N, C-alpha and C positions, 0 to 999 in steps of 0.2 A: 504494500500500500504506500503510494507516494503522496505526501501532503502537498497541496497547492495553495499558495497565498493569494488571496483576492482582496481587492480594495472595495469596501462597501461604503457608499456615501449615504449618510443620514442627515436630516435637518432637525436640529434641536434648538430650543431657546429656553434659557433659564430666566424667566421673568421675575424671579424673586431676588435677584442679585441687587447689590447696592447701586443706586443711581439708575435703576431701570426705568425707562420711559414708557413701557408698554401699558402701565397702569393708567396713563392719561387717556388712552383711547377707550371708548365704551366697549363692553363685551359684545361678541357677535350675536348673542341672544337678544340684546337690546336693539341692535340694528335690524335683526330679523323681525322683532316685534313692531318696530316703527314701520317697516315695509308692509307687513300684513295689515296694520291699521290704516295705512295710506291706501293700499290697494282696495280694501273693503270700503273705505270712505268714498273713494273716487267711483267705484262701481255702483254704490248705492246712489250717489249723486247723479250719475248718468241715467240710472233707471228712473229716478224720481223726475228728472227733467224730461225724459222720454214720455212718461205718463202725463206730465203737464202738457207736452206738445200734442199728445193724442186728445186730451181734453179741449185744447184750443181748436183742434179740427172738429170735434163734436160740437163745440160751441158755435160754429159757423152756421149750423142749421137748427140746433136745439139749444134753448136757453138753459144753462146750468143753474143748479141751485146755488145760492150765494154761499152756503156753508161749504159746498164742495169746491167752489172756486177759491174761496179764501183759504181753505185748508190746503189746497194744492199750491197756492202761492206761498203760504207760510212754510210748508214742508220743503219746497224748493229752496227757499232762503236758508233754512236750517241745514239742509243737505250741503249747500254751497259753503256755508260757514264751517261746517265740520270737515269738508274736504280741504278747505284752505288751511285750517288749523293742523290737520294731519300732514299736509305737504310741508308746512313750515317746520313742524316738529321733526319730520324726517330729514329735512335739509340741515337743521341744527345738529342732529345726531351724526349725520354723515360728515359734516364739517369737523365736529369734534373727533370723529374717527380718523379723518385725514390728518389732523394736527398730530394726534398721537402716533399714527402710523409713520408719518414723515420723521418725527423725532426719533422713533425707534430705528428706522432705516438709516438715518444719518449717523446715529450713535453706533450702530453695528459696523458701519464703514469707517468709523474713526474720524468722522467729520462733524462739525457743528451745523445745526439747521441754518439754512441761508435766509429764511424768512421768519418773521415773528408771528406768533399766534394771531395777533390782531390783524396783520396783513393778510393772513390766510382766511380769516373770517370775513374781512371786508371784500376780498376778491371773490369769495364764493357766495356770500349772502347779499351784499350791497347792490350789485347790478339788477337782479330780478326784483328786489324790493323797491328800488328807485323806479323801475319801469312800471310796476304795478301801481305805485303811489301816483305817478304821473298820469297813468290811464284813468284812475279813479278821479283825479282832479279834473281831467278833460270831460269825463262823463258828468260830473256835478256841474261844471260850468256850462256845458251844453244844455243841461236840463233847466238850470236856473235862468239862462238867458233866452231860452225858447228857440234855439236854432233847430232847424229841421235836420233829420238824420240823412243828409246827402252822402253819396258815396265819396265825393271829393273831401268832405269834412272828415269822414271816417278814415280815408287813406292818409290824410295829413296827421290825424291824431295817432294812427298806428305808427307812422314813421317816426314821429317825435317821441312817442312812448317807447319805441324799440331802440332808440339811440343808447340809453344806458346799458342795453344788453350787449353792446360791443365790449363792455368790460367783462363779459362772461368768458372771454378768452383766458382770463387769469386762472379760472378753475381748471380749464384744459391744460394750461401750462403746469399747474401744480401737480396734476395727476401724471403727466408725462415725466416730470422730474422724479416723482416717486417711483414710477415703473423703471426708469433708467437707473436710478440709485439701487433698486433691488435686482437689476439685471434681468428684468422680466418684460421689457417693452415690446419685444418681438412677438411674444405670445398674446399680449394685451392690446396691441395696436388697434385691431378691429373693434373689440368691445369698447375701448375708450372713445374712438371717433363715433361709433354708433350711438353711444350714450350721449355725447355732447350734441350731436346733430338733432337727435330726438328731443333732448331737453330744450334746445334752442327753439325748435319748431313748436313745442308745447308752450313755451313762454309767449311766443308770438300769438298763437291762437287764444291763449288766456287773456292777453292784453286786448285783442280785438273783441272778445266776448265781454270784457269789462267795459270797454268804451261804448258798445252798442246796448248796454243794459238799461240805458235811460229811455228807451223807446216807449212811446205812449199809444201809438195806433196798434191795431190788432196784427197787421202784417209785420210791423217792426218787432213786436213782442215775440211773434212766432219765429222770425229770423234770428233774434237774439237767443231764443231757446235752443235752436239748432246749433248756433255757435257755441253755446255753453256745453251741449252734449259732445260736440267735436273736441272742445277743449278738455273736458273730463276724460274722454277716451285717449287723447294724445298724452295727457298727464299719466294715465294708467300705463300706457305703453312705455313711456319714459321711465316710470318707476320700476317696471320689470327689467328694463335695460340697465338701470342703476343697480338693481339686485344682482343681475348677472355679472356686472363689472366688480361688484363687491366680492362675490364668490370667487372670481378670478384672482383677486388679490389674496383672499383668505386661503386658497389652495396652496399657495407658496408663502407660508408665514415668514415674517422677519426672523431670521434664525442665525445661529452660529453653526456653520457646517462642521460636523464631527466625522472625521475619517477614521474608521476602525479597520484594523487588519483582522480578518477572519480566516481561520484554518478550515479549509474545505477538503474533505476526504475524497480523493479521486479513485474510485473503485476500478475504473477501466484504465489499464496501463496503455501507454503509447505503443503503436505497432513495432517500432524499432526496438524498444525495450523488451517486448514480448518475444521478438525473433531472437534477440541476443540471449535471453533467458532459455529459450528452447534449444538453441545451439550449444549452450554450455551445460545443459542438464545431463546427468549421467544416464546411460541406457539401463532400462530395467529388465530387458530380455536377456536370456542366456546366449552364449556364443553359438552362432550357427542357426538361430531361430529367427523367424520373420518378426518385424516390429509389430507390436500389438496395435489393433485398430483403434 
């Protein structure tokens, strides 16, 4: 039996060591819980707004009871607020995870974090917050001033409200830096860009739905309801892309690679060694007899 030495690569991380930064990041269970809460909130909001749209279609030919109409309107508002709260909570948890993950990755590489936690929070949370705040301001001003919901006005409001989203490039830069620091960018290039594009498209549709929410006529309300449904579905798709990207990072945890030599028993000898052993082995037959089969 000839022993053979093999190099077995394992990935380990001792998070309990002194100065460990992994504790700054929320656990994976918390991120998963925030994702499930967001997915359920967005799904319920989309269903509620779809039901409201169906009621609007019915109301074109049949007058609805005022209790049904008011309940549908109130339920749609509550569903929208719950979805917004869930998305905000999800974004905050993911930003905290990004901060802790980057700190652990840079510490593992023996380097200091190049960006402060406040810069990371501002780059991830400020652009969409500013865009949504600007969209709400436009919607309120349009309603209070009595401007009609023309397509030119809507287009102008969307363009101006989406300008802050140009700062969303920072979140993309932060993730690419993290993936390259962990030497995992090649495997995560597709999920990163898919996540960012879906998130950007979801933000634009949400801004448009917010701006058109001040419609007063029946057709305008119906159009805005459709816009909200599309925004909810786009946000749902973006949340699934975010969860997929998170799992991609979690599959390769920030770790200290441990190389261990393992003795592996090789039961099958090499052909050359077997031939040499066969040639040097003493004969077991008597002189003058044929070799045994």
